[in-house]
BAVOVEX-805678 format. One line per 8 residues: number of its first residue (from 1); their letters; for each residue x, y, z of C-alpha. Coordinates in Angstrom, 2 decimals. Layout:
BEGIN
NUM = a = X Y Z; ...
//
This chain:
BEGIN
1 = mqrfmnvc = 0.30 -0.16 0.07; 1.55 3.64 -0.91; 0.53 6.90 0.37; 0.13 9.80 -1.90; -1.34 13.34 0.00; -4.39 12.31 2.06; -5.05 8.99 0.39; -3.36 5.43 0.40
9 = fefveesk = -3.14 3.45 -2.93; -3.25 -0.20 -2.77; -2.50 -2.59 -5.60; -4.29 -5.93 -5.33; -2.72 -8.37 -7.68; -5.91 -10.79 -7.27; -7.44 -11.62 -10.43; -10.65 -10.68 -10.64
17 = swfqarss = -13.22 -9.34 -12.72; -14.41 -5.70 -12.44; -17.48 -6.59 -10.51; -15.70 -8.76 -8.14; -12.43 -6.17 -7.70; -15.02 -3.36 -6.72; -16.95 -5.36 -4.45; -13.04 -6.65 -2.90
25 = cekrggdl = -11.95 -2.57 -2.76; -15.61 -2.08 -0.53; -15.08 -4.87 1.65; -11.72 -3.61 2.51; -12.82 0.20 3.40; -12.25 1.65 -0.05; -13.22 2.22 -3.65; -11.97 1.11 -6.88
33 = levmnspt = -9.91 4.61 -8.13; -12.62 6.72 -9.89; -11.20 10.39 -10.55; -7.81 10.25 -12.82; -6.92 14.17 -12.37; -2.95 15.63 -12.79; -1.50 14.73 -9.55; -2.85 10.93 -9.41
41 = kgflnnit = -1.43 10.77 -13.04; 1.80 12.16 -11.87; 1.98 9.36 -9.00; 1.21 6.73 -11.04; 3.87 7.44 -13.60; 6.76 7.51 -10.88; 5.86 3.73 -10.06; 7.60 0.74 -11.69
49 = rernnftw = 6.24 -2.64 -11.43; 8.21 -5.33 -11.78; 5.28 -7.11 -13.84; 5.19 -4.81 -16.78; 2.12 -6.59 -18.06; -0.06 -6.95 -15.24; -3.45 -4.62 -15.53; -5.50 -2.81 -13.39
57 = wlgegvqg = -8.92 -2.51 -13.02; -10.27 1.45 -12.50; -13.58 2.56 -11.04; -16.17 3.92 -13.42; -15.35 7.34 -13.03; -12.69 6.80 -15.26; -12.49 6.84 -18.82; -9.95 5.37 -21.44
65 = esamkngd = -8.09 8.41 -23.50; -8.74 6.39 -26.49; -11.97 5.51 -25.70; -12.84 9.48 -25.22; -10.94 10.26 -28.35; -13.37 7.69 -30.54; -16.59 7.97 -28.80; -16.10 4.58 -27.72
73 = vsesncty = -17.85 5.66 -24.17; -20.63 3.23 -22.96; -22.45 2.75 -19.77; -21.70 -1.26 -20.21; -17.82 -0.80 -20.65; -15.01 -0.55 -18.10; -12.05 0.92 -17.44; -8.53 -0.63 -16.87
81 = mkltplel = -4.78 0.56 -16.75; -1.20 -0.52 -17.66; 1.70 1.10 -15.77; 5.65 2.17 -17.13; 4.24 4.04 -19.11; 0.49 4.71 -17.23; -1.99 3.83 -20.23; -5.94 3.53 -19.84
89 = fvtsdcnq = -7.66 1.28 -21.84; -11.94 0.50 -22.32; -12.91 -2.89 -22.37; -16.77 -4.00 -23.04; -16.34 -7.19 -21.41; -16.12 -6.50 -17.66; -15.80 -10.02 -17.32; -12.10 -10.19 -17.76
97 = rrgflciy = -9.61 -10.68 -14.66; -7.33 -8.43 -13.83; -5.61 -6.91 -10.60; -7.33 -3.96 -9.71; -6.38 -0.47 -7.55; -8.03 0.11 -4.52; -7.83 3.80 -2.89; -8.23 5.03 1.10
105 = ylqsstnt = -9.18 8.37 1.98; -7.40 10.00 5.24; -7.99 11.56 8.07; -6.17 13.00 11.21; -5.89 11.84 13.99; -5.84 13.32 17.83; -2.21 11.98 17.75; -1.58 13.15 14.38
113 = kntigpsh = -1.21 10.09 12.95; -2.57 9.60 9.67; -5.31 6.73 9.77; -7.98 5.68 7.33; -10.94 7.48 7.96; -13.26 5.40 10.27; -16.30 5.90 8.43; -15.36 5.25 5.00
121 = asrsrlkr = -17.65 2.75 4.60; -20.42 4.46 4.83; -19.21 7.65 3.06; -18.68 4.81 0.15; -22.22 3.88 0.73; -23.74 7.25 0.63; -21.41 8.11 -2.83; -23.15 4.95 -4.52
129 = svdamrls = -26.48 5.30 -6.74; -28.91 3.74 -8.80; -25.91 3.73 -11.66; -23.86 0.60 -9.99; -26.35 -1.64 -11.15; -26.52 -0.85 -14.78; -22.93 -2.31 -15.15; -24.25 -5.59 -13.78
137 = tanitlll = -27.50 -6.24 -15.52; -25.36 -9.12 -17.81; -24.76 -10.98 -14.73; -27.79 -11.53 -12.60; -25.83 -12.82 -9.24; -23.94 -9.33 -9.32; -26.63 -7.57 -10.40; -28.79 -8.88 -7.53
145 = eeadkell = -25.69 -8.23 -4.80; -25.86 -3.95 -6.29; -29.57 -4.08 -5.82; -29.26 -5.34 -2.42; -27.03 -2.57 -1.47; -28.82 -0.16 -3.43; -32.02 -1.14 -1.36; -29.85 -0.83 1.79
153 = rmemtpge = -29.12 2.88 0.88; -32.28 3.35 -0.11; -33.72 2.56 3.11; -31.20 4.25 4.97; -31.29 7.42 3.35; -33.50 10.39 3.84; -35.87 11.01 0.51; -35.22 7.60 -1.04
161 = ptndnrdk = -35.87 6.17 -3.42; -36.48 9.26 -5.76; -38.96 9.20 -9.03; -35.52 8.47 -10.74; -33.42 6.16 -8.79; -36.78 3.98 -8.49; -37.21 4.02 -12.21; -33.64 3.06 -12.67
169 = fieylfkg = -33.85 0.18 -10.21; -37.21 -1.21 -11.71; -35.55 -0.96 -15.49; -31.98 -2.28 -14.83; -33.56 -5.63 -12.59; -35.94 -5.95 -15.37; -33.35 -5.68 -18.35; -31.63 -8.55 -15.97
177 = tkqltkpf = -34.35 -10.72 -15.80; -35.11 -11.06 -19.27; -31.64 -12.13 -19.99; -31.94 -15.45 -18.14; -32.62 -18.70 -19.46; -35.13 -21.45 -18.99; -32.97 -23.60 -17.59; -30.84 -21.35 -15.73
185 = akkddhiv = -34.46 -19.84 -14.08; -35.58 -23.40 -13.24; -32.16 -24.72 -11.69; -31.39 -22.25 -9.56; -34.60 -21.51 -7.03; -32.31 -18.55 -5.11; -31.91 -16.14 -8.14; -35.62 -16.33 -8.47
193 = shiihcst = -36.52 -15.43 -5.35; -34.24 -13.14 -4.70; -35.39 -11.00 -7.50; -38.91 -11.53 -6.78; -37.39 -10.28 -3.27; -36.14 -6.79 -4.95; -38.97 -6.20 -7.13; -41.02 -6.21 -3.99
201 = ailllsmk = -38.60 -4.60 -2.14; -38.72 -1.72 -4.19; -42.57 -1.14 -4.56; -43.01 -1.42 -0.80; -40.34 1.43 -0.28; -42.09 3.35 -3.01; -45.40 2.59 -1.39; -43.89 3.95 1.91
209 = kcdiktnp = -41.61 6.53 1.15; -42.16 10.13 2.92; -43.65 12.36 0.87; -45.67 10.18 -0.67; -48.53 12.54 -0.26; -46.94 15.52 -1.79; -45.03 13.31 -4.27; -46.80 10.27 -5.12
217 = nhkslfee = -45.98 7.32 -7.15; -46.86 7.29 -11.05; -50.12 5.10 -11.74; -47.75 2.99 -13.68; -45.64 1.74 -10.79; -47.26 -1.30 -10.21; -47.78 -2.71 -13.79; -43.94 -2.23 -14.30
225 = vfkifrti = -42.66 -4.10 -11.08; -45.38 -6.76 -12.28; -43.95 -7.12 -15.48; -40.58 -8.78 -13.28; -43.10 -11.42 -11.86; -44.67 -12.14 -15.26; -40.93 -12.48 -16.94; -40.02 -15.17 -13.92
233 = amllgsgt = -43.40 -16.71 -13.84; -42.73 -17.63 -17.59; -39.45 -18.48 -17.65; -40.95 -21.48 -14.88; -43.82 -22.37 -16.18; -43.40 -24.34 -18.94; -45.17 -27.89 -19.00; -48.52 -29.15 -17.89
241 = edliikhq = -47.69 -28.80 -14.10; -49.20 -25.85 -11.95; -46.59 -23.31 -10.61; -47.03 -21.46 -6.96; -44.47 -18.74 -6.28; -44.93 -16.99 -3.22; -43.42 -13.48 -2.60; -43.20 -10.89 0.18
249 = tgniyqss = -46.50 -9.53 -0.69; -49.01 -12.40 -2.08; -48.86 -15.41 -4.61; -48.78 -16.11 -8.12; -50.81 -19.34 -9.65; -49.99 -20.32 -13.33; -50.80 -23.18 -15.02; -50.40 -24.12 -18.76
257 = rkpadldn = -53.88 -25.61 -20.18; -55.66 -26.39 -23.38; -58.24 -24.53 -24.56; -60.71 -26.70 -24.24; -58.88 -27.39 -20.37; -59.92 -23.94 -19.51; -63.74 -24.46 -19.15; -65.12 -23.90 -15.80
265 = avlgsekd = -61.01 -24.03 -14.38; -60.08 -22.89 -11.34; -57.03 -21.09 -10.60; -55.53 -20.34 -7.63; -55.94 -21.72 -4.22; -59.78 -22.62 -3.06; -57.89 -23.56 0.66; -56.93 -20.16 0.88
273 = gefiklps = -60.11 -18.40 -0.13; -58.03 -16.50 -3.46; -58.88 -18.14 -6.17; -60.32 -17.58 -9.71; -63.64 -19.45 -11.35; -63.68 -19.15 -15.38; -66.87 -19.35 -17.34; -67.42 -22.40 -19.45
281 = fsalqgql = -65.63 -23.08 -22.65; -68.28 -22.11 -24.95; -68.43 -18.20 -23.48; -64.30 -17.52 -23.87; -63.77 -20.15 -26.96; -64.56 -16.65 -29.47; -62.15 -14.79 -28.05; -59.44 -17.31 -27.45
289 = gdastiia = -58.15 -17.50 -31.05; -56.70 -20.52 -32.36; -53.85 -21.05 -30.15; -53.01 -24.97 -28.78; -51.85 -24.11 -25.22; -53.17 -21.35 -23.03; -50.73 -19.97 -20.17; -53.29 -18.66 -17.67
297 = qmttfsrn = -51.59 -16.89 -14.26; -52.78 -15.26 -11.09; -51.28 -12.99 -8.75; -52.48 -11.72 -6.10; -51.54 -8.93 -2.84; -51.94 -8.48 0.12; -52.20 -4.49 -0.61; -53.41 -2.69 -2.88
305 = phpssnis = -50.43 -1.54 -5.30; -53.00 1.72 -6.22; -53.83 3.38 -2.76; -57.24 4.49 -2.56; -59.52 4.47 0.14; -62.18 2.53 -1.67; -60.12 -0.86 -2.01; -59.35 -3.26 1.43
313 = gtvcslll = -58.48 -6.36 1.49; -56.65 -8.72 -1.15; -56.51 -7.79 -4.82; -55.46 -9.72 -7.52; -54.80 -10.08 -11.35; -55.90 -12.25 -14.05; -54.18 -12.57 -17.23; -54.15 -15.47 -20.22
321 = nnglsdik = -51.16 -15.69 -22.98; -51.09 -18.04 -25.91; -47.45 -17.62 -25.46; -46.98 -14.71 -27.95; -48.78 -11.82 -26.44; -51.59 -11.56 -24.00; -54.88 -12.62 -24.82; -58.00 -9.62 -24.12
329 = ltnltemi = -61.21 -10.90 -22.67; -64.29 -8.31 -22.83; -67.99 -8.31 -22.31; -67.96 -11.73 -21.57; -71.53 -13.57 -22.01; -70.80 -15.52 -18.81; -69.32 -13.76 -15.32; -65.33 -14.48 -14.48
337 = eiflprpn = -65.80 -15.34 -10.67; -63.03 -14.24 -8.41; -62.61 -14.68 -4.48; -60.74 -12.23 -2.97; -60.48 -12.67 0.89; -60.65 -10.19 3.54; -58.41 -11.29 6.37; -58.85 -8.47 8.90
345 = asalinht = -62.35 -7.59 8.13; -64.40 -6.10 10.83; -66.79 -8.14 12.59; -70.30 -7.81 12.02; -72.90 -6.02 14.02; -76.05 -8.14 15.16; -79.07 -6.91 16.59; -81.57 -8.98 17.97
353 = valekdtk = -85.37 -7.43 17.70; -88.12 -9.02 19.22; -90.83 -9.14 16.89; -94.26 -9.15 18.76; -97.58 -9.89 16.89; -98.77 -7.96 14.05; -95.11 -5.40 14.34; -92.51 -5.13 12.10
361 = avnminis = -89.01 -3.95 12.36; -87.63 -0.91 10.16; -84.12 -0.32 9.52; -82.52 2.69 8.71; -79.30 2.87 6.68; -77.01 5.67 5.81; -75.82 4.99 1.92; -72.93 7.93 0.57
369 = dpdmtiif = -72.17 5.32 -2.42; -75.04 4.14 -4.03; -72.50 1.97 -6.36; -72.12 -0.02 -3.29; -74.40 -3.62 -2.67; -75.62 -3.88 0.34; -76.39 -7.08 1.89; -78.87 -7.33 4.68
377 = savpnvnv = -79.56 -10.41 6.63; -82.59 -11.23 9.08; -82.39 -14.30 10.61; -85.46 -15.12 13.04; -85.07 -17.78 15.48; -87.58 -20.05 13.88; -88.66 -21.09 10.87; -90.76 -18.62 9.27
385 = sliltlsh = -91.34 -16.70 5.91; -90.19 -12.68 6.10; -90.83 -10.12 3.72; -88.55 -7.12 3.16; -89.50 -3.84 1.66; -87.23 -1.16 0.70; -87.48 2.28 0.47; -85.81 5.84 0.36
393 = gsppsptf = -86.04 8.93 2.57; -89.05 7.40 4.44; -90.21 4.22 6.16; -92.00 2.06 3.15; -95.80 1.85 3.36; -98.39 0.03 1.43; -98.00 2.95 -1.78; -94.45 3.56 -1.26
401 = snatails = -91.64 1.28 -1.78; -88.51 0.80 -4.11; -88.35 -2.98 -4.01; -89.69 -6.25 -1.87; -87.69 -9.65 -1.41; -89.38 -12.55 0.37; -87.04 -14.64 2.81; -87.94 -18.14 3.48
409 = ptgdyrwm = -86.82 -21.06 5.64; -85.03 -22.79 2.50; -82.63 -19.65 1.81; -80.37 -18.17 3.92; -82.63 -14.91 5.04; -80.42 -12.72 3.31; -80.84 -9.72 1.16; -78.59 -8.40 -1.82
417 = itpemlaq = -79.69 -4.68 -2.53; -78.28 -3.51 -5.95; -76.96 -0.68 -7.32; -79.82 -1.15 -9.49; -82.16 -1.04 -7.02; -81.14 2.00 -4.81; -81.21 4.09 -8.23; -78.17 5.65 -7.96
425 = tpgiwyvd = -79.81 7.71 -4.93; -77.72 8.62 -1.75; -79.05 9.05 1.25; -81.10 7.40 4.26; -82.91 4.21 3.01; -85.65 1.69 4.83; -85.79 -1.79 5.08; -88.99 -3.04 6.74
433 = trlynstw = -89.08 -6.45 7.81; -92.37 -8.43 8.55; -93.92 -11.87 8.64; -95.21 -13.11 5.41; -97.72 -15.87 5.08; -96.46 -17.51 8.76; -98.07 -17.75 12.17; -96.48 -15.05 14.79
441 = epgltlsi = -95.20 -17.73 17.74; -94.42 -15.94 21.18; -91.05 -15.18 22.06; -90.00 -14.63 17.96; -87.11 -12.64 17.80; -85.05 -11.41 14.50; -80.88 -11.26 14.36; -80.01 -8.37 12.22
449 = nsfvskcl = -77.21 -7.23 10.41; -75.96 -5.71 6.85; -72.53 -4.59 5.71; -72.25 -3.14 2.36; -69.19 -4.56 -0.80; -68.12 -3.16 -4.22; -66.30 -4.81 -6.71; -63.87 -2.53 -8.67
457 = ywdierel = -60.55 -3.12 -11.61; -58.07 -0.99 -12.41; -58.27 0.55 -15.64; -55.05 1.11 -17.37; -56.25 3.44 -19.89; -57.89 5.61 -17.17; -55.54 5.30 -14.18; -58.36 4.74 -12.01
465 = wsidgcqv = -60.89 2.01 -10.34; -63.84 1.54 -12.10; -67.07 -0.30 -11.42; -67.65 -0.93 -15.09; -68.22 -4.64 -15.88; -68.18 -5.87 -12.44; -70.62 -6.95 -9.40; -70.54 -8.23 -6.21
473 = gekstper = -71.54 -11.98 -6.03; -74.30 -13.50 -3.74; -71.43 -15.42 -2.21; -69.95 -12.29 -0.74; -69.06 -12.91 3.51; -67.64 -10.60 5.75; -64.45 -12.56 5.55; -64.52 -13.39 1.53
481 = tqclcdhl = -65.83 -11.17 -1.54; -67.10 -12.80 -4.42; -66.99 -10.36 -7.68; -68.25 -11.44 -11.02; -66.57 -9.41 -13.85; -67.20 -9.60 -17.80; -63.21 -8.75 -18.46; -59.67 -9.76 -17.57
489 = tlfgssff = -57.94 -7.48 -15.22; -56.28 -6.34 -11.92; -59.50 -6.72 -9.35; -60.17 -5.60 -5.84; -63.15 -5.33 -3.36; -64.15 -3.08 -0.78; -65.93 -3.51 2.18; -67.70 -1.67 5.39
497 = vmpnyvdi = -70.13 -2.85 8.10; -73.58 -0.76 8.40; -74.46 -0.02 11.70; -78.05 -0.11 12.65; -79.60 2.70 14.53; -82.70 4.86 15.13; -83.22 8.48 14.22; -83.85 10.34 17.36
505 = srtgelfs = -84.54 13.55 15.41; -87.40 12.04 13.77; -89.57 11.73 17.18; -92.16 14.02 16.01; -92.71 12.21 12.73; -92.72 8.86 14.36; -94.99 9.43 17.35; -97.81 10.08 14.30
513 = tvsqnyvv = -97.30 6.28 13.42; -96.63 4.88 16.65; -98.07 1.45 15.82; -95.32 1.13 13.38; -92.50 2.55 15.18; -92.72 1.20 18.55; -89.24 0.96 19.22; -88.89 4.45 19.36
521 = lallcaff = -92.26 4.69 21.39; -90.32 2.41 24.14; -87.34 4.18 24.13; -88.88 7.59 24.94; -91.29 5.94 27.58; -88.08 4.84 28.99; -86.50 8.05 29.42; -89.31 9.74 30.78
529 = glylitli = -89.48 6.94 33.35; -85.89 7.44 34.22; -86.45 11.23 34.64; -89.72 11.06 36.56; -88.31 8.53 38.97; -85.09 10.57 39.73; -87.30 13.67 39.92; -89.43 12.09 42.90
537 = wacyadrr = -86.20 10.65 44.70; -85.13 13.99 44.59; -87.88 16.09 46.06; -88.00 13.20 48.77; -84.30 13.38 49.55; -84.92 17.31 50.04; -87.60 17.19 52.38; -85.87 14.56 54.25
545 = srskvshk = -83.20 17.29 54.90; -84.98 20.23 55.52; -86.61 18.00 58.25; -83.66 16.88 60.21; -81.76 20.52 59.98; -85.00 22.08 61.60; -84.93 19.32 64.55; -81.02 19.86 64.87
553 = tglfvcvf = -82.07 23.67 65.34; -84.85 23.53 68.08; -82.73 21.50 70.31; -80.18 23.87 70.16; -82.34 26.84 71.32; -83.58 24.80 74.20; -80.27 23.53 75.19; -79.23 27.68 75.25
561 = hikcvvss = -82.57 28.57 77.27; -81.99 26.29 80.22; -78.26 27.35 80.82; -79.46 31.29 80.74; -82.09 30.36 83.51; -79.41 28.65 85.51; -77.18 31.00 85.22; -79.40 33.55 86.69
569 = qnav = -80.28 31.61 89.84; -76.61 31.51 90.64; -76.39 35.08 90.17; -79.41 35.71 92.63
//
């Protein structure tokens, strides 16, 4: 190791590729020489080495003079030098094996001795940028090493990832992934897992960055990362065996089938509640073309890659490919069934209502989004039939209602109130529940609950979530949404538990229909009863307190009078 000014140079004669040489310098606490200024050139010209034919790798900031003159500078080139005399060269083959020149920056310590800076490794990390991945795209192992370092740098650096660094990271990772071959990808599971890990990591870092509100990610970020997922799946998915790839934010399911085998085919995991059921082959046949093999790919994500308050739970993507290009399915005559789990769904709020003879239960629901589907449940404790009536603005009446449904013991006592029934009208809606062609029994109760759900898809062209061509299915539950759609894309759903409550502000109006609103009457009577009882108790306590005070005052006067008399007699 030789010292020059405030730096030290180390000529390492180990034969390594350019990437290995740079990594070795960093592990030693230094860098490959990146600045070739006049003092450095003068210093190197005065060095004589026994092995004159030995060449040395230099950092990416140094360009060979011949290359600069001839205009051969390229992002994928690497620079090396030869001593006595000093000459710089550029090569496109960065995997050649040479020695390398490491540089170490010095700082003065308290005892005036020159030492290598204690934080040089951290300094090197700060200097590093995503461009370090650019020269490694031809070697996937080195590319992933650089990607790990860059992810660590981004995580530890305020303001990262910047939009430019994020886009370059994804670009270089995708470029390296495309160069893989199927035999290599199938043989090295570690590399495949590493690529998926880096892809999800940059996506999550971008979604969690500190300035996400003032500097949001562009809407196509997910699609760019998803291209890497698709490339990996295509490399691994040849043959008839089903492929499952688990990643940090979800799963990838892929299978290759003959067109006829897509008839009502199920993709995904029914056990985990995330799967897609395709329609019949007759509904698909007209849009599949004449491909002999169809690759079906379903990808799930536990987090919404396109953040929106409208989406909760799992989102998924469905793609069909004929080996050359994606197959576009639109306006199918039969619906595709998409099941999206919601592991952290809120528990339903059940209300038990006593249904007396010749009475009904009226529930009020406040709807702010008329595109939602309401799933209303009224389960009796005995086998009876119920009739449910829907109305807007005021409780249903014999002459006023929007929709009606009959629930019988053969069903599950659930009513799906669709956006068509709501007629694009937000506001207060009422559901009237009463017996239908059934005999009332003493002790009859209803267990009532409701929740709303909505199915959406990501419109790539408009870059927003849309409901066109999708609707909520009857198999939806709070833990899992069934979406029915007539096309392919990225799907998501929303969910909200609806409270059932009594509107106290309608007291005057409700008193005019006491027989229809006995719940309100009972509630108000209870309030007035408690008020009267409290008032009577307060009056009693006040009188008793006054009586005790009067008795004590009289006793004091009496005692005082006796003392005065005694005092007078003694005086006499």
